[in-house]
Gaussian input, Z-matrix of N, CA and C with variables (Angstrom, degrees):
# hf/3-21g

backbone

0 1
 N
 C     1     B1
 C     2     B2     1     A1
 N     3     B3     2     A2     1     D1
 C     4     B4     3     A3     2     D2
 C     5     B5     4     A4     3     D3
 N     6     B6     5     A5     4     D4
 C     7     B7     6     A6     5     D5
 C     8     B8     7     A7     6     D6
 N     9     B9     8     A8     7     D7
 C    10    B10     9     A9     8     D8
 C    11    B11    10    A10     9     D9
 N    12    B12    11    A11    10    D10
 C    13    B13    12    A12    11    D11
 C    14    B14    13    A13    12    D12
 N    15    B15    14    A14    13    D13
 C    16    B16    15    A15    14    D14
 C    17    B17    16    A16    15    D15
 N    18    B18    17    A17    16    D16
 C    19    B19    18    A18    17    D17
 C    20    B20    19    A19    18    D18
 N    21    B21    20    A20    19    D19
 C    22    B22    21    A21    20    D20
 C    23    B23    22    A22    21    D21
 N    24    B24    23    A23    22    D22
 C    25    B25    24    A24    23    D23
 C    26    B26    25    A25    24    D24
 N    27    B27    26    A26    25    D25
 C    28    B28    27    A27    26    D26
 C    29    B29    28    A28    27    D27
 N    30    B30    29    A29    28    D28
 C    31    B31    30    A30    29    D29
 C    32    B32    31    A31    30    D30
 N    33    B33    32    A32    31    D31
 C    34    B34    33    A33    32    D32
 C    35    B35    34    A34    33    D33
 N    36    B36    35    A35    34    D34
 C    37    B37    36    A36    35    D35
 C    38    B38    37    A37    36    D36
 N    39    B39    38    A38    37    D37
 C    40    B40    39    A39    38    D38
 C    41    B41    40    A40    39    D39
 N    42    B42    41    A41    40    D40
 C    43    B43    42    A42    41    D41
 C    44    B44    43    A43    42    D42
 N    45    B45    44    A44    43    D43
 C    46    B46    45    A45    44    D44
 C    47    B47    46    A46    45    D45
 N    48    B48    47    A47    46    D46
 C    49    B49    48    A48    47    D47
 C    50    B50    49    A49    48    D48
 N    51    B51    50    A50    49    D49
 C    52    B52    51    A51    50    D50
 C    53    B53    52    A52    51    D51
 N    54    B54    53    A53    52    D52
 C    55    B55    54    A54    53    D53
 C    56    B56    55    A55    54    D54
 N    57    B57    56    A56    55    D55
 C    58    B58    57    A57    56    D56
 C    59    B59    58    A58    57    D57
 N    60    B60    59    A59    58    D58
 C    61    B61    60    A60    59    D59
 C    62    B62    61    A61    60    D60
 N    63    B63    62    A62    61    D61
 C    64    B64    63    A63    62    D62
 C    65    B65    64    A64    63    D63
 N    66    B66    65    A65    64    D64
 C    67    B67    66    A66    65    D65
 C    68    B68    67    A67    66    D66
 N    69    B69    68    A68    67    D67
 C    70    B70    69    A69    68    D68
 C    71    B71    70    A70    69    D69
 N    72    B72    71    A71    70    D70
 C    73    B73    72    A72    71    D71
 C    74    B74    73    A73    72    D72
 N    75    B75    74    A74    73    D73
 C    76    B76    75    A75    74    D74
 C    77    B77    76    A76    75    D75
 N    78    B78    77    A77    76    D76
 C    79    B79    78    A78    77    D77
 C    80    B80    79    A79    78    D78
 N    81    B81    80    A80    79    D79
 C    82    B82    81    A81    80    D80
 C    83    B83    82    A82    81    D81
 N    84    B84    83    A83    82    D82
 C    85    B85    84    A84    83    D83
 C    86    B86    85    A85    84    D84
 N    87    B87    86    A86    85    D85
 C    88    B88    87    A87    86    D86
 C    89    B89    88    A88    87    D87
 N    90    B90    89    A89    88    D88
 C    91    B91    90    A90    89    D89
 C    92    B92    91    A91    90    D90
 N    93    B93    92    A92    91    D91
 C    94    B94    93    A93    92    D92
 C    95    B95    94    A94    93    D93
 N    96    B96    95    A95    94    D94
 C    97    B97    96    A96    95    D95
 C    98    B98    97    A97    96    D96
 N    99    B99    98    A98    97    D97
 C   100   B100    99    A99    98    D98
 C   101   B101   100   A100    99    D99
 N   102   B102   101   A101   100   D100
 C   103   B103   102   A102   101   D101
 C   104   B104   103   A103   102   D102
 N   105   B105   104   A104   103   D103
 C   106   B106   105   A105   104   D104
 C   107   B107   106   A106   105   D105
 N   108   B108   107   A107   106   D106
 C   109   B109   108   A108   107   D107
 C   110   B110   109   A109   108   D108
 N   111   B111   110   A110   109   D109
 C   112   B112   111   A111   110   D110
 C   113   B113   112   A112   111   D111
 N   114   B114   113   A113   112   D112
 C   115   B115   114   A114   113   D113
 C   116   B116   115   A115   114   D114
 N   117   B117   116   A116   115   D115
 C   118   B118   117   A117   116   D116
 C   119   B119   118   A118   117   D117
 N   120   B120   119   A119   118   D118
 C   121   B121   120   A120   119   D119
 C   122   B122   121   A121   120   D120
 N   123   B123   122   A122   121   D121
 C   124   B124   123   A123   122   D122
 C   125   B125   124   A124   123   D123
 N   126   B126   125   A125   124   D124
 C   127   B127   126   A126   125   D125
 C   128   B128   127   A127   126   D126
 N   129   B129   128   A128   127   D127
 C   130   B130   129   A129   128   D128
 C   131   B131   130   A130   129   D129
 N   132   B132   131   A131   130   D130
 C   133   B133   132   A132   131   D131
 C   134   B134   133   A133   132   D132
 N   135   B135   134   A134   133   D133
 C   136   B136   135   A135   134   D134
 C   137   B137   136   A136   135   D135
 N   138   B138   137   A137   136   D136
 C   139   B139   138   A138   137   D137
 C   140   B140   139   A139   138   D138
 N   141   B141   140   A140   139   D139
 C   142   B142   141   A141   140   D140
 C   143   B143   142   A142   141   D141
 N   144   B144   143   A143   142   D142
 C   145   B145   144   A144   143   D143
 C   146   B146   145   A145   144   D144
 N   147   B147   146   A146   145   D145
 C   148   B148   147   A147   146   D146
 C   149   B149   148   A148   147   D147
 N   150   B150   149   A149   148   D148
 C   151   B151   150   A150   149   D149
 C   152   B152   151   A151   150   D150
 N   153   B153   152   A152   151   D151
 C   154   B154   153   A153   152   D152
 C   155   B155   154   A154   153   D153
 N   156   B156   155   A155   154   D154
 C   157   B157   156   A156   155   D155
 C   158   B158   157   A157   156   D156
 N   159   B159   158   A158   157   D157
 C   160   B160   159   A159   158   D158
 C   161   B161   160   A160   159   D159
 N   162   B162   161   A161   160   D160
 C   163   B163   162   A162   161   D161
 C   164   B164   163   A163   162   D162
 N   165   B165   164   A164   163   D163
 C   166   B166   165   A165   164   D164
 C   167   B167   166   A166   165   D165
 N   168   B168   167   A167   166   D166
 C   169   B169   168   A168   167   D167
 C   170   B170   169   A169   168   D168
 N   171   B171   170   A170   169   D169
 C   172   B172   171   A171   170   D170
 C   173   B173   172   A172   171   D171
 N   174   B174   173   A173   172   D172
 C   175   B175   174   A174   173   D173
 C   176   B176   175   A175   174   D174
 N   177   B177   176   A176   175   D175
 C   178   B178   177   A177   176   D176
 C   179   B179   178   A178   177   D177
 N   180   B180   179   A179   178   D178
 C   181   B181   180   A180   179   D179
 C   182   B182   181   A181   180   D180
 N   183   B183   182   A182   181   D181
 C   184   B184   183   A183   182   D182
 C   185   B185   184   A184   183   D183
 N   186   B186   185   A185   184   D184
 C   187   B187   186   A186   185   D185
 C   188   B188   187   A187   186   D186
 N   189   B189   188   A188   187   D187
 C   190   B190   189   A189   188   D188
 C   191   B191   190   A190   189   D189
 N   192   B192   191   A191   190   D190
 C   193   B193   192   A192   191   D191
 C   194   B194   193   A193   192   D192
 N   195   B195   194   A194   193   D193
 C   196   B196   195   A195   194   D194
 C   197   B197   196   A196   195   D195
 N   198   B198   197   A197   196   D196
 C   199   B199   198   A198   197   D197
 C   200   B200   199   A199   198   D198
 N   201   B201   200   A200   199   D199
 C   202   B202   201   A201   200   D200
 C   203   B203   202   A202   201   D201
 N   204   B204   203   A203   202   D202
 C   205   B205   204   A204   203   D203
 C   206   B206   205   A205   204   D204
 N   207   B207   206   A206   205   D205
 C   208   B208   207   A207   206   D206
 C   209   B209   208   A208   207   D207
 N   210   B210   209   A209   208   D208
 C   211   B211   210   A210   209   D209
 C   212   B212   211   A211   210   D210
 N   213   B213   212   A212   211   D211
 C   214   B214   213   A213   212   D212
 C   215   B215   214   A214   213   D213
 N   216   B216   215   A215   214   D214
 C   217   B217   216   A216   215   D215
 C   218   B218   217   A217   216   D216
 N   219   B219   218   A218   217   D217
 C   220   B220   219   A219   218   D218
 C   221   B221   220   A220   219   D219
 N   222   B222   221   A221   220   D220
 C   223   B223   222   A222   221   D221
 C   224   B224   223   A223   222   D222
 N   225   B225   224   A224   223   D223
 C   226   B226   225   A225   224   D224
 C   227   B227   226   A226   225   D225
 N   228   B228   227   A227   226   D226
 C   229   B229   228   A228   227   D227
 C   230   B230   229   A229   228   D228
 N   231   B231   230   A230   229   D229
 C   232   B232   231   A231   230   D230
 C   233   B233   232   A232   231   D231
 N   234   B234   233   A233   232   D232
 C   235   B235   234   A234   233   D233
 C   236   B236   235   A235   234   D234
 N   237   B237   236   A236   235   D235
 C   238   B238   237   A237   236   D236
 C   239   B239   238   A238   237   D237
 N   240   B240   239   A239   238   D238
 C   241   B241   240   A240   239   D239
 C   242   B242   241   A241   240   D240
 N   243   B243   242   A242   241   D241
 C   244   B244   243   A243   242   D242
 C   245   B245   244   A244   243   D243
 N   246   B246   245   A245   244   D244
 C   247   B247   246   A246   245   D245
 C   248   B248   247   A247   246   D246

   B1=1.4472
   B2=1.5263
   B3=1.3009
   B4=1.4518
   B5=1.5334
   B6=1.3031
   B7=1.4581
   B8=1.5221
   B9=1.3194
   B10=1.4599
   B11=1.5206
   B12=1.2841
   B13=1.4622
   B14=1.5254
   B15=1.3249
   B16=1.4545
   B17=1.5187
   B18=1.2997
   B19=1.4551
   B20=1.5272
   B21=1.3090
   B22=1.4658
   B23=1.5227
   B24=1.3105
   B25=1.4566
   B26=1.5208
   B27=1.3071
   B28=1.4625
   B29=1.5252
   B30=1.3372
   B31=1.4663
   B32=1.5244
   B33=1.3307
   B34=1.4546
   B35=1.5257
   B36=1.3058
   B37=1.4561
   B38=1.5239
   B39=1.2960
   B40=1.4603
   B41=1.5249
   B42=1.3244
   B43=1.4539
   B44=1.5190
   B45=1.2852
   B46=1.4512
   B47=1.5254
   B48=1.3124
   B49=1.4652
   B50=1.5270
   B51=1.3090
   B52=1.4577
   B53=1.5299
   B54=1.3310
   B55=1.4705
   B56=1.5231
   B57=1.3047
   B58=1.4681
   B59=1.5232
   B60=1.3055
   B61=1.4574
   B62=1.5316
   B63=1.3265
   B64=1.4699
   B65=1.5223
   B66=1.3225
   B67=1.4594
   B68=1.5287
   B69=1.3039
   B70=1.4728
   B71=1.5282
   B72=1.3120
   B73=1.4730
   B74=1.5277
   B75=1.3355
   B76=1.4650
   B77=1.5283
   B78=1.3274
   B79=1.4633
   B80=1.5316
   B81=1.3187
   B82=1.4607
   B83=1.5266
   B84=1.3383
   B85=1.4619
   B86=1.5219
   B87=1.2952
   B88=1.4587
   B89=1.5324
   B90=1.3085
   B91=1.4649
   B92=1.5227
   B93=1.3157
   B94=1.4557
   B95=1.5278
   B96=1.3164
   B97=1.4629
   B98=1.5298
   B99=1.3244
   B100=1.4674
   B101=1.5273
   B102=1.3315
   B103=1.4694
   B104=1.5226
   B105=1.3152
   B106=1.4663
   B107=1.5347
   B108=1.3224
   B109=1.4691
   B110=1.5271
   B111=1.3087
   B112=1.4663
   B113=1.5319
   B114=1.3116
   B115=1.4628
   B116=1.5206
   B117=1.3160
   B118=1.4627
   B119=1.5312
   B120=1.3174
   B121=1.4694
   B122=1.5263
   B123=1.3226
   B124=1.4708
   B125=1.5284
   B126=1.2982
   B127=1.4597
   B128=1.5307
   B129=1.3193
   B130=1.4600
   B131=1.5147
   B132=1.3141
   B133=1.4672
   B134=1.5224
   B135=1.3062
   B136=1.4643
   B137=1.5287
   B138=1.3187
   B139=1.4681
   B140=1.5288
   B141=1.3193
   B142=1.4679
   B143=1.5289
   B144=1.3126
   B145=1.4678
   B146=1.5324
   B147=1.3121
   B148=1.4658
   B149=1.5298
   B150=1.3228
   B151=1.4658
   B152=1.5201
   B153=1.3122
   B154=1.4669
   B155=1.5240
   B156=1.3328
   B157=1.4631
   B158=1.5260
   B159=1.3266
   B160=1.4595
   B161=1.5231
   B162=1.3213
   B163=1.4712
   B164=1.5281
   B165=1.3192
   B166=1.4592
   B167=1.5091
   B168=1.3211
   B169=1.4606
   B170=1.5245
   B171=1.3059
   B172=1.4547
   B173=1.5320
   B174=1.3244
   B175=1.4642
   B176=1.5294
   B177=1.3230
   B178=1.4623
   B179=1.5218
   B180=1.3178
   B181=1.4652
   B182=1.5320
   B183=1.3315
   B184=1.4545
   B185=1.5175
   B186=1.3234
   B187=1.4675
   B188=1.5303
   B189=1.3193
   B190=1.4577
   B191=1.5187
   B192=1.3159
   B193=1.4668
   B194=1.5233
   B195=1.3253
   B196=1.4593
   B197=1.5252
   B198=1.3147
   B199=1.4619
   B200=1.5303
   B201=1.3062
   B202=1.4656
   B203=1.5299
   B204=1.3315
   B205=1.4662
   B206=1.5243
   B207=1.3248
   B208=1.4649
   B209=1.5216
   B210=1.3329
   B211=1.4687
   B212=1.5279
   B213=1.3244
   B214=1.4709
   B215=1.5146
   B216=1.3174
   B217=1.4636
   B218=1.5269
   B219=1.3183
   B220=1.4584
   B221=1.5268
   B222=1.3132
   B223=1.4584
   B224=1.5207
   B225=1.3052
   B226=1.4530
   B227=1.5298
   B228=1.3376
   B229=1.4586
   B230=1.5332
   B231=1.3277
   B232=1.4534
   B233=1.5184
   B234=1.3177
   B235=1.4671
   B236=1.5240
   B237=1.3289
   B238=1.4662
   B239=1.5236
   B240=1.3247
   B241=1.4796
   B242=1.5223
   B243=1.3205
   B244=1.4591
   B245=1.5299
   B246=1.3208
   B247=1.4788
   B248=1.4993
   A1=109.15
   A2=116.34
   A3=123.19
   A4=110.19
   A5=116.33
   A6=121.58
   A7=108.86
   A8=116.10
   A9=120.45
   A10=108.22
   A11=115.59
   A12=120.76
   A13=108.91
   A14=117.03
   A15=121.99
   A16=108.88
   A17=115.42
   A18=123.21
   A19=113.36
   A20=117.06
   A21=121.61
   A22=109.29
   A23=114.56
   A24=121.11
   A25=107.48
   A26=116.80
   A27=119.44
   A28=111.10
   A29=117.07
   A30=120.21
   A31=112.11
   A32=117.88
   A33=122.04
   A34=112.66
   A35=117.02
   A36=121.83
   A37=108.92
   A38=115.98
   A39=121.95
   A40=112.28
   A41=113.68
   A42=120.87
   A43=114.14
   A44=117.01
   A45=120.27
   A46=111.28
   A47=116.59
   A48=122.28
   A49=111.05
   A50=115.97
   A51=120.87
   A52=110.68
   A53=117.03
   A54=121.30
   A55=109.94
   A56=116.38
   A57=119.99
   A58=110.95
   A59=116.77
   A60=121.09
   A61=111.45
   A62=117.40
   A63=121.23
   A64=110.34
   A65=117.40
   A66=120.31
   A67=111.30
   A68=116.60
   A69=120.10
   A70=109.85
   A71=116.26
   A72=120.28
   A73=110.97
   A74=116.83
   A75=120.99
   A76=110.09
   A77=116.32
   A78=119.88
   A79=112.20
   A80=117.13
   A81=121.36
   A82=113.21
   A83=116.76
   A84=119.72
   A85=110.13
   A86=116.06
   A87=120.17
   A88=108.56
   A89=116.77
   A90=121.04
   A91=112.75
   A92=117.35
   A93=120.29
   A94=112.33
   A95=117.87
   A96=121.09
   A97=113.50
   A98=116.33
   A99=120.99
   A100=111.06
   A101=115.79
   A102=119.54
   A103=110.06
   A104=115.91
   A105=119.34
   A106=108.47
   A107=116.48
   A108=122.03
   A109=112.85
   A110=116.74
   A111=120.57
   A112=111.11
   A113=116.49
   A114=121.22
   A115=110.55
   A116=116.42
   A117=121.68
   A118=110.42
   A119=116.49
   A120=120.90
   A121=111.49
   A122=117.05
   A123=120.83
   A124=110.89
   A125=116.44
   A126=120.58
   A127=110.67
   A128=116.46
   A129=119.84
   A130=112.11
   A131=117.89
   A132=120.09
   A133=110.50
   A134=117.18
   A135=120.59
   A136=110.31
   A137=117.13
   A138=120.20
   A139=111.01
   A140=116.36
   A141=120.34
   A142=112.41
   A143=117.37
   A144=120.41
   A145=111.94
   A146=117.19
   A147=121.97
   A148=111.52
   A149=115.48
   A150=121.25
   A151=112.94
   A152=118.05
   A153=122.07
   A154=113.27
   A155=118.01
   A156=121.44
   A157=109.89
   A158=116.36
   A159=122.05
   A160=108.72
   A161=114.94
   A162=120.80
   A163=112.48
   A164=116.38
   A165=121.19
   A166=114.83
   A167=116.98
   A168=120.86
   A169=111.38
   A170=114.59
   A171=121.50
   A172=107.68
   A173=116.38
   A174=120.46
   A175=112.19
   A176=117.37
   A177=120.20
   A178=112.82
   A179=116.89
   A180=119.04
   A181=113.58
   A182=117.20
   A183=120.54
   A184=115.38
   A185=116.64
   A186=119.13
   A187=110.64
   A188=115.29
   A189=120.16
   A190=106.80
   A191=116.70
   A192=121.88
   A193=111.54
   A194=117.27
   A195=119.89
   A196=112.72
   A197=116.29
   A198=119.70
   A199=111.03
   A200=117.19
   A201=120.83
   A202=110.34
   A203=117.33
   A204=121.74
   A205=112.01
   A206=117.01
   A207=121.22
   A208=113.46
   A209=116.74
   A210=120.21
   A211=110.49
   A212=115.90
   A213=122.26
   A214=113.64
   A215=116.88
   A216=120.21
   A217=114.22
   A218=117.65
   A219=121.22
   A220=110.20
   A221=115.43
   A222=121.34
   A223=108.53
   A224=116.24
   A225=121.92
   A226=108.17
   A227=118.49
   A228=120.39
   A229=114.20
   A230=116.92
   A231=119.89
   A232=113.39
   A233=115.23
   A234=120.67
   A235=111.63
   A236=116.97
   A237=120.49
   A238=113.38
   A239=116.81
   A240=121.25
   A241=111.44
   A242=117.25
   A243=121.46
   A244=112.49
   A245=116.68
   A246=121.49
   A247=109.90
   D1=133.33
   D2=-178.82
   D3=-89.46
   D4=136.74
   D5=179.04
   D6=-93.48
   D7=130.81
   D8=176.95
   D9=-89.86
   D10=128.16
   D11=-178.53
   D12=-113.22
   D13=97.47
   D14=177.36
   D15=-70.70
   D16=138.28
   D17=178.31
   D18=61.08
   D19=28.85
   D20=176.13
   D21=-107.68
   D22=139.30
   D23=169.78
   D24=-89.91
   D25=167.08
   D26=177.48
   D27=-59.55
   D28=-35.79
   D29=-178.93
   D30=-64.05
   D31=-20.43
   D32=179.73
   D33=-81.39
   D34=-14.21
   D35=-178.49
   D36=-97.56
   D37=100.30
   D38=-172.44
   D39=-61.78
   D40=138.76
   D41=176.04
   D42=70.93
   D43=21.04
   D44=-175.96
   D45=-85.47
   D46=119.51
   D47=179.68
   D48=-65.20
   D49=-33.74
   D50=178.60
   D51=-61.55
   D52=-39.20
   D53=177.43
   D54=-59.06
   D55=-47.21
   D56=-179.61
   D57=-61.99
   D58=-39.39
   D59=179.09
   D60=-65.16
   D61=-43.76
   D62=178.45
   D63=-65.59
   D64=-41.55
   D65=179.17
   D66=-64.16
   D67=-37.11
   D68=176.79
   D69=-64.04
   D70=-42.73
   D71=179.17
   D72=-63.21
   D73=-40.60
   D74=177.64
   D75=-62.14
   D76=-42.55
   D77=-178.69
   D78=-64.11
   D79=-22.68
   D80=179.60
   D81=-85.72
   D82=-9.23
   D83=177.68
   D84=-66.04
   D85=138.02
   D86=176.02
   D87=-64.40
   D88=143.79
   D89=-178.52
   D90=-59.32
   D91=-24.87
   D92=-179.34
   D93=-70.31
   D94=-19.57
   D95=179.50
   D96=-111.15
   D97=-7.65
   D98=-176.67
   D99=-92.03
   D100=138.55
   D101=176.42
   D102=-69.87
   D103=156.46
   D104=175.53
   D105=-73.30
   D106=163.30
   D107=-174.36
   D108=-59.09
   D109=-39.90
   D110=-178.45
   D111=-65.65
   D112=-47.49
   D113=178.98
   D114=-62.94
   D115=-41.43
   D116=178.70
   D117=-58.90
   D118=-48.26
   D119=179.64
   D120=-63.14
   D121=-40.97
   D122=178.69
   D123=-63.30
   D124=-42.22
   D125=179.38
   D126=-62.73
   D127=-45.28
   D128=-178.48
   D129=-65.08
   D130=-35.50
   D131=176.42
   D132=-62.96
   D133=-38.69
   D134=177.54
   D135=-68.01
   D136=-37.98
   D137=176.07
   D138=-61.68
   D139=-41.12
   D140=180.00
   D141=-60.01
   D142=-26.72
   D143=-178.96
   D144=-88.80
   D145=-1.81
   D146=-174.75
   D147=-91.31
   D148=134.29
   D149=178.10
   D150=-68.01
   D151=-15.27
   D152=-178.10
   D153=-85.68
   D154=-4.06
   D155=-179.79
   D156=-88.03
   D157=121.63
   D158=178.27
   D159=-141.81
   D160=125.76
   D161=178.76
   D162=52.07
   D163=38.46
   D164=176.76
   D165=81.02
   D166=-0.13
   D167=-177.59
   D168=-114.28
   D169=146.24
   D170=175.04
   D171=-84.54
   D172=121.67
   D173=-179.39
   D174=-70.31
   D175=-18.16
   D176=-179.15
   D177=-77.87
   D178=-37.55
   D179=-175.94
   D180=-121.64
   D181=-13.06
   D182=177.88
   D183=83.27
   D184=7.47
   D185=-178.64
   D186=-91.93
   D187=165.34
   D188=171.30
   D189=-80.17
   D190=125.15
   D191=-175.15
   D192=-56.30
   D193=-40.88
   D194=-178.27
   D195=-63.27
   D196=-38.16
   D197=179.57
   D198=-71.62
   D199=-42.85
   D200=179.08
   D201=-63.26
   D202=-42.83
   D203=-178.54
   D204=-66.87
   D205=-22.51
   D206=-177.39
   D207=-78.06
   D208=-13.39
   D209=-176.32
   D210=-102.00
   D211=125.34
   D212=-178.07
   D213=-53.49
   D214=-43.81
   D215=-172.30
   D216=-82.68
   D217=1.17
   D218=179.04
   D219=-90.48
   D220=162.60
   D221=177.26
   D222=-145.79
   D223=168.88
   D224=175.96
   D225=-64.47
   D226=132.24
   D227=-178.51
   D228=-81.22
   D229=-4.39
   D230=-178.78
   D231=-71.60
   D232=161.23
   D233=179.40
   D234=-58.63
   D235=-35.66
   D236=-177.32
   D237=-87.78
   D238=-2.76
   D239=178.14
   D240=44.49
   D241=73.36
   D242=-178.68
   D243=-56.27
   D244=-28.76
   D245=175.61
   D246=-151.89

């Protein structure tokens, strides 16, 4: 049985292979398209407070929150645009 983790990022799910895969993909992003560490952390904190975050994924767009937050040109897909 799979546990649903509301308001959890992939990094919050210990031992998750998917987290490692997403982090590897983020590390491969060119610096010109990657957000700085501070902005990335701020974005993820806002995602954690969102009711649409489940198991590290945004229910509005279907993306992994960590990957979306890592890209400069991306934004929150919600109506209120948390970031």
